[in-house]
C-alpha positions as CSV (number, residue, x, y, z in Angstrom):
1,X,-8.8,-2.3,7.9
2,X,-11.0,-2.4,4.8
3,X,-14.8,-2.1,5.0
4,X,-17.1,-2.4,2.2
5,X,-20.6,-1.6,3.2
6,X,-23.4,-2.3,0.7
7,X,-26.8,-1.8,0.4
8,X,-27.7,-5.2,1.9
9,X,-24.5,-6.6,3.1
10,X,-21.5,-5.7,5.3
11,X,-17.9,-6.8,5.1
12,X,-14.7,-5.8,7.1
13,X,-11.2,-7.2,6.9
14,X,-8.1,-6.9,8.7
15,X,-5.6,-6.5,6.0
16,X,-1.6,-6.3,5.6
17,X,-1.2,-3.1,3.7
18,X,2.2,-4.3,2.3
19,X,0.6,-6.8,0.1
20,X,-3.2,-6.4,0.6
21,X,-3.5,-9.8,2.1
22,X,-6.5,-10.5,4.1
23,X,-5.6,-11.7,7.6
24,X,-9.2,-12.0,9.1
25,X,-12.6,-11.0,8.3
26,X,-16.3,-10.6,9.4
27,X,-19.3,-10.5,7.1
28,X,-23.0,-10.1,7.9
29,X,-26.4,-9.0,6.2
30,X,-26.4,-5.7,8.1
31,X,-26.4,-3.5,5.0
32,X,-26.6,0.1,4.9
33,X,-30.4,0.2,4.1
34,X,-31.3,-1.9,7.1
35,X,-28.9,0.1,9.4
36,X,-30.6,3.2,7.9
37,X,-34.1,1.8,8.8
38,X,-33.0,1.2,12.4
39,X,-31.6,4.7,12.8
40,X,-34.9,6.2,11.5
41,X,-36.7,4.6,14.4
42,X,-34.8,6.7,16.9
43,X,-36.0,9.9,18.4
44,X,-33.7,12.4,16.5
45,X,-33.1,10.8,13.0
46,X,-31.3,13.9,12.0
47,X,-29.3,14.5,15.2
48,X,-25.7,14.5,16.0
49,X,-25.7,10.8,17.0
50,X,-26.1,9.4,13.6
51,X,-22.4,9.0,13.1
52,X,-22.0,7.3,16.4
53,X,-24.8,5.0,15.7
54,X,-23.3,3.7,12.3
55,X,-19.8,3.5,14.0
56,X,-21.2,1.3,16.7
57,X,-22.4,-1.0,14.0
58,X,-18.9,-1.2,12.5
59,X,-17.4,-1.6,16.2
60,X,-19.6,-4.6,16.8
61,X,-18.1,-6.3,13.6
62,X,-14.5,-5.2,14.8
63,X,-15.1,-6.8,18.2
64,X,-15.9,-10.1,16.5
65,X,-12.6,-9.9,14.5
66,X,-10.7,-9.2,17.7
67,X,-12.4,-12.3,19.3
68,X,-11.1,-14.5,16.4
69,X,-7.6,-13.4,16.5
70,X,-7.5,-13.0,20.2
71,X,-5.9,-9.4,19.8
72,X,-6.9,-5.9,20.2
73,X,-7.3,-3.8,16.9
74,X,-7.4,-0.5,18.8
75,X,-5.8,2.4,16.8
76,X,-5.5,0.8,13.4
77,X,-6.9,3.1,10.4
78,X,-10.1,2.0,8.6
79,X,-11.0,2.7,5.0
80,X,-14.9,2.4,4.0
81,X,-16.4,2.3,0.8
82,X,-19.7,1.6,-0.9
83,X,-23.0,3.1,0.4
84,X,-21.6,4.3,3.6
85,X,-21.0,7.6,1.9
86,X,-24.5,7.8,0.5
87,X,-27.6,9.8,1.7
88,X,-28.6,6.6,3.6
89,X,-25.1,6.2,5.1
90,X,-23.5,7.9,8.0
91,X,-21.7,10.7,6.1
92,X,-22.9,11.9,2.5
93,X,-19.9,12.5,0.6
94,X,-20.5,14.1,-2.8
95,X,-19.9,12.2,-5.9
96,X,-16.6,12.8,-7.7
97,X,-17.1,13.5,-11.5
98,X,-15.2,11.8,-14.1
99,X,-12.6,11.7,-15.6
100,X,-10.8,9.6,-12.6
101,X,-7.5,8.2,-12.5
102,X,-7.3,4.6,-11.9
103,X,-4.1,4.9,-9.8
104,X,-6.3,5.5,-6.6
105,X,-5.7,9.4,-6.6
106,X,-8.4,12.2,-6.9
107,X,-11.3,10.3,-5.2
108,X,-13.7,12.1,-3.2
109,X,-13.2,11.4,0.6
110,X,-14.0,12.4,4.1
111,X,-12.4,11.7,7.3
112,X,-13.2,11.1,10.9
113,X,-10.7,11.4,13.5
114,X,-10.4,8.6,16.3
115,X,-12.2,9.3,19.5
116,X,-12.7,7.6,22.8
117,X,-15.8,5.9,21.6
118,X,-14.3,4.7,18.3
119,X,-10.6,4.4,18.3
120,X,-9.9,4.3,14.7
121,X,-9.3,7.0,12.2
122,X,-11.6,6.6,9.3
123,X,-11.5,7.4,5.6
124,X,-14.9,7.3,3.8
125,X,-14.6,7.1,0.0
126,X,-17.2,8.6,-2.2
127,X,-18.6,7.4,-5.6
128,X,-18.2,8.7,-9.0
129,X,-20.6,10.5,-11.5
130,X,-21.0,11.5,-15.1
131,X,-23.9,13.8,-16.2
132,X,-26.4,11.0,-16.4
133,X,-25.2,8.2,-13.9
134,X,-23.7,7.4,-10.6
135,X,-21.5,4.6,-9.0
136,X,-20.6,3.8,-5.4
137,X,-18.5,0.9,-4.6
138,X,-17.5,-0.3,-8.2
139,X,-15.1,2.4,-8.8
140,X,-13.1,1.2,-5.8
141,X,-13.3,-2.4,-7.2
142,X,-12.1,-1.1,-10.5
143,X,-9.1,0.6,-9.0
144,X,-8.1,-2.8,-7.3
145,X,-8.6,-4.7,-10.5
146,X,-5.9,-2.4,-12.3
147,X,-2.3,-3.3,-11.3
148,X,0.1,-0.4,-10.4
149,X,2.2,-0.9,-13.5
150,X,-0.7,-1.5,-16.0
151,X,-1.6,0.9,-18.7
152,X,-5.1,0.6,-20.0
153,X,-5.4,2.4,-23.3
154,X,-9.1,1.7,-24.2
155,X,-11.0,-1.1,-22.5
156,X,-14.5,-1.7,-21.0
157,X,-14.8,-3.2,-17.4
158,X,-18.2,-5.1,-16.7
159,X,-19.4,-5.7,-13.3
160,X,-22.4,-7.8,-13.4
161,X,-24.9,-7.7,-10.7
162,X,-28.4,-6.4,-9.4
163,X,-27.1,-3.0,-11.2
164,X,-24.7,-4.0,-13.6
165,X,-21.9,-1.5,-14.3
166,X,-20.2,-0.9,-17.6
167,X,-17.1,1.2,-16.9
168,X,-14.9,2.7,-19.8
169,X,-11.2,3.3,-19.2
170,X,-9.1,5.1,-21.6
171,X,-5.4,6.2,-20.8
172,X,-5.8,4.9,-17.2
173,X,-8.9,7.1,-16.7
174,X,-12.3,6.3,-15.9
175,X,-14.2,8.4,-18.8
176,X,-17.6,7.3,-18.7
177,X,-19.9,4.5,-17.5
178,X,-23.5,3.1,-17.6
179,X,-25.8,1.2,-15.2
180,X,-28.1,-1.6,-16.1
181,X,-30.9,-2.8,-13.9
182,X,-30.6,-6.4,-15.3
183,X,-30.4,-8.4,-11.9
184,X,-33.2,-6.3,-10.3
185,X,-35.7,-6.4,-13.4
186,X,-34.9,-10.2,-13.4
187,X,-36.0,-10.4,-9.8
188,X,-39.1,-8.3,-10.4
189,X,-40.3,-10.3,-13.3
190,X,-39.5,-13.8,-12.0
191,X,-40.9,-13.2,-8.6
192,X,-43.4,-10.6,-8.7
193,X,-45.1,-10.8,-12.1
194,X,-47.3,-12.8,-14.1
195,X,-44.3,-14.9,-15.0
196,X,-43.4,-15.8,-11.5
197,X,-45.3,-19.3,-11.8
198,X,-43.6,-20.1,-15.0
199,X,-39.9,-19.5,-13.8
200,X,-38.3,-21.9,-11.5
201,X,-34.5,-22.2,-10.1
202,X,-32.8,-25.3,-9.3
203,X,-29.6,-25.3,-7.4
204,X,-28.2,-28.0,-10.1
205,X,-28.3,-25.1,-12.5
206,X,-25.4,-23.5,-10.9
207,X,-23.2,-26.6,-11.4
208,X,-24.7,-27.8,-14.7
209,X,-26.4,-24.9,-16.5
210,X,-28.4,-25.7,-19.8
211,X,-27.2,-22.8,-22.0
212,X,-29.2,-23.5,-25.1
213,X,-32.3,-21.6,-23.9
214,X,-30.1,-19.0,-22.5
215,X,-28.6,-18.5,-26.1
216,X,-32.0,-18.2,-27.5
217,X,-32.9,-15.5,-25.0
218,X,-29.6,-13.7,-26.1
219,X,-30.7,-13.8,-29.9
220,X,-34.2,-12.9,-29.0
221,X,-32.9,-9.7,-27.1
222,X,-31.1,-8.6,-30.4
223,X,-33.9,-9.1,-32.6
224,X,-37.2,-8.7,-30.8
225,X,-38.9,-6.1,-28.5
226,X,-38.1,-7.2,-24.9
227,X,-41.7,-6.4,-23.7
228,X,-43.0,-8.7,-26.5
229,X,-40.2,-11.3,-25.8
230,X,-40.7,-11.5,-22.1
231,X,-44.2,-12.7,-22.4
232,X,-42.9,-15.7,-24.2
233,X,-42.0,-17.1,-20.9
234,X,-45.7,-17.2,-20.2
235,X,-46.6,-18.6,-23.4
236,X,-44.1,-21.5,-22.7
237,X,-45.8,-22.3,-19.8
238,X,-49.3,-22.3,-21.1
239,X,-48.3,-24.3,-24.2
240,X,-46.2,-26.7,-22.1
241,X,-43.4,-26.0,-24.5
242,X,-40.7,-25.2,-22.0
243,X,-40.0,-26.2,-18.2
244,X,-39.6,-23.8,-15.6
245,X,-35.9,-24.3,-15.6
246,X,-36.0,-23.5,-19.3
247,X,-37.9,-20.2,-18.7
248,X,-35.4,-19.3,-16.0
249,X,-32.5,-19.6,-18.6
250,X,-34.4,-18.1,-21.3
251,X,-35.3,-14.9,-19.1
252,X,-31.8,-14.5,-17.9
253,X,-30.7,-14.6,-21.6
254,X,-33.2,-12.0,-22.7
255,X,-32.3,-9.6,-20.0
256,X,-28.5,-10.1,-20.0
257,X,-28.7,-10.0,-23.9
258,X,-30.5,-6.5,-23.5
259,X,-27.9,-5.3,-21.4
260,X,-25.0,-6.6,-23.5
261,X,-26.4,-5.5,-27.1
262,X,-25.7,-2.0,-26.2
263,X,-22.1,-2.8,-26.3
264,X,-22.3,-2.6,-30.3
265,X,-22.1,1.2,-29.8
266,X,-19.2,1.2,-27.4
267,X,-15.6,2.0,-28.6
268,X,-13.2,-0.4,-26.6
269,X,-10.2,-2.8,-27.7
270,X,-11.2,-5.3,-25.0
271,X,-14.0,-6.2,-22.4
272,X,-12.9,-7.3,-18.9
273,X,-15.5,-9.4,-17.2
274,X,-15.4,-8.8,-13.3
275,X,-17.7,-11.2,-11.4
276,X,-18.0,-14.4,-9.7
277,X,-17.8,-17.8,-11.4
278,X,-21.7,-18.3,-12.0
279,X,-22.4,-15.1,-13.6
280,X,-19.2,-15.1,-15.5
281,X,-20.4,-18.2,-17.4
282,X,-23.6,-16.5,-18.5
283,X,-21.7,-13.3,-19.3
284,X,-19.1,-14.6,-21.1
285,X,-21.4,-16.9,-23.4
286,X,-23.6,-13.8,-23.9
287,X,-20.8,-11.8,-25.2
288,X,-19.6,-14.6,-27.4
289,X,-23.3,-15.1,-28.7
290,X,-23.3,-11.4,-29.7
291,X,-20.0,-11.6,-31.2
292,X,-17.2,-10.2,-29.0
293,X,-14.0,-12.4,-28.7
294,X,-11.4,-10.2,-27.0
295,X,-12.8,-11.0,-23.4
296,X,-10.6,-10.8,-20.3
297,X,-11.6,-12.8,-17.3
298,X,-10.6,-12.6,-13.7
299,X,-10.4,-15.4,-11.2
300,X,-13.3,-15.1,-8.9
301,X,-11.1,-15.2,-5.7
302,X,-9.2,-12.2,-7.1
303,X,-12.2,-10.2,-8.0
304,X,-13.5,-10.9,-4.5
305,X,-10.5,-9.2,-3.1
306,X,-10.4,-6.3,-5.4
307,X,-12.2,-3.9,-3.0
308,X,-9.3,-4.5,-0.6
309,X,-6.5,-3.9,-3.2
310,X,-8.5,-0.6,-4.1
311,X,-8.7,0.4,-0.5
312,X,-4.9,0.1,-0.1
313,X,-4.2,1.9,-3.5
314,X,-6.3,4.8,-2.5
315,X,-5.0,4.9,1.2
316,X,-1.4,5.0,0.0
317,X,-2.1,7.8,-2.8
318,X,-3.7,9.9,-0.1
319,X,-0.9,9.1,2.3
320,X,-3.3,7.5,4.8
321,X,-1.5,4.4,4.6
322,X,2.3,4.2,4.8
């Protein structure tokens, strides 16, 4: 079984380890942050029952899969990645320093042996670190994105999101990476600042986005100071020179452009864009606007299953999976 336990989400999947095919799954919003908060409300937040408390959350989701398929999953091995190995998870596994092989070997891990209360051997995967940055979760996705026969000479992998990750791979080794708070800063500015009344999101944007304002934001990110450029959103509202939807696209371009312009200093032969279809449109156009042409795209469904493939590769390298 494959479990991806993030800060705000939980996903567990029953998989065929021969081909990493997903047979059944269960998702919820019971992320590590919420689970940790519930645990802190207990009488002994630092006590020995912490691991059991977290495993019970996993067991509840396993029970739902068993109900769906009408069969017991007792005795199956479980691999967990994401925030489960963090200080707010159930076992704090130290970050593994780079360089790190993309074949799934060399990961920092911890193990739990099956018990009468939780009948599954558990492998918990840690994150990775440089001297200035850390990752938990995307390293497993990255491993799942690189095929067993692929040789990556010198390429950059971009994982857009709340905290976007840029991971540099040379000779099939993760050698460096950077984190950009792009999504979080967008949320703060658009929902919790003076700009919030000037920015509107319409669901139609997902289907038919207007990229003209977005491209303007990208270009302004390159040529202007972001602290000054961001106030343009407010000016657009005061002068009635743009709609809330226009401002949404402009602010998106401004922040994504600020993230991507850093790539001018990165030595990479190609850029791999790994995300869902909605963000892919924005990042692809952003990269092209800045001047990058060698961009590799991955199918959204394939990207969504990258963690599962990463778990299988890691499990087989560590002889956890046959």
